[in-house]
C-alpha positions as CSV (number, residue, x, y, z in Angstrom):
1,X,-5.9,-16.3,-13.5
2,X,-5.0,-17.3,-9.9
3,X,-7.8,-19.2,-8.1
4,X,-8.7,-19.2,-4.5
5,X,-6.6,-21.5,-2.3
6,X,-9.5,-22.6,-0.2
7,X,-10.4,-26.2,-1.0
8,X,-13.6,-26.5,-3.0
9,X,-13.6,-22.8,-4.1
10,X,-12.9,-22.1,-7.7
11,X,-13.4,-18.3,-7.6
12,X,-10.7,-15.9,-8.8
13,X,-8.1,-14.9,-6.2
14,X,-8.6,-11.3,-5.1
15,X,-6.7,-11.2,-1.8
16,X,-3.3,-12.5,-0.5
17,X,-3.2,-14.2,2.8
18,X,0.0,-14.5,4.9
19,X,0.7,-16.0,8.3
20,X,3.1,-14.9,11.0
21,X,3.1,-18.0,13.2
22,X,5.5,-16.5,15.8
23,X,3.1,-13.5,16.4
24,X,0.0,-15.7,15.9
25,X,-1.3,-13.3,13.3
26,X,-2.7,-13.5,9.8
27,X,-2.5,-10.7,7.3
28,X,-4.6,-9.8,4.3
29,X,-3.0,-7.8,1.4
30,X,-4.0,-6.5,-1.9
31,X,-2.7,-8.8,-4.7
32,X,0.3,-7.8,-6.7
33,X,0.9,-8.3,-10.4
34,X,2.7,-11.6,-9.9
35,X,1.6,-15.0,-8.6
36,X,2.0,-15.1,-4.8
37,X,5.1,-17.0,-3.5
38,X,4.4,-20.5,-2.2
39,X,4.2,-19.5,1.4
40,X,1.4,-17.0,0.7
41,X,-2.2,-17.9,-0.3
42,X,-4.7,-16.4,-2.7
43,X,-8.2,-16.0,-1.5
44,X,-11.4,-14.8,-3.3
45,X,-13.2,-11.9,-1.8
46,X,-15.9,-14.1,-0.3
47,X,-13.5,-16.4,1.4
48,X,-11.4,-13.5,2.7
49,X,-14.5,-11.9,4.3
50,X,-15.5,-15.2,5.9
51,X,-12.0,-15.9,7.3
52,X,-12.0,-16.6,11.0
53,X,-9.0,-16.8,13.3
54,X,-8.2,-19.4,15.9
55,X,-8.5,-18.4,19.5
56,X,-5.5,-16.2,20.4
57,X,-4.8,-15.1,16.8
58,X,-5.4,-11.7,15.3
59,X,-6.3,-10.7,11.7
60,X,-4.4,-7.7,10.3
61,X,-6.3,-6.4,7.2
62,X,-3.8,-4.4,5.2
63,X,-5.8,-4.1,2.1
64,X,-6.1,-0.6,0.5
65,X,-9.9,-0.1,0.1
66,X,-12.2,2.7,0.8
67,X,-13.7,2.8,4.3
68,X,-17.2,1.5,4.7
69,X,-18.3,4.6,6.5
70,X,-17.1,8.2,6.1
71,X,-15.1,9.5,9.0
72,X,-17.0,11.6,11.5
73,X,-16.2,15.3,11.6
74,X,-16.9,17.6,14.5
75,X,-20.0,19.7,14.3
76,X,-19.0,22.9,12.5
77,X,-21.5,25.0,14.5
78,X,-20.0,23.8,17.8
79,X,-16.5,24.9,16.6
80,X,-17.7,28.4,15.8
81,X,-19.1,29.2,19.3
């Protein structure tokens, strides 16, 4: 089991964190089957959701997960008019 890389957290790693320092961007990925390479970090779900970026940085969440809300569809009655 891979544990969260955040100091003081012992939860199981559920997300992979990577940094692109030149672009000032952090990226979250779904974990693969292997241990992440040394330049990537494992985070538990709680630490990943609480992750905050320094000023000027962006967070690119590339995890495959179902959307929190269903997409909005146009009103079917309006289309039939």
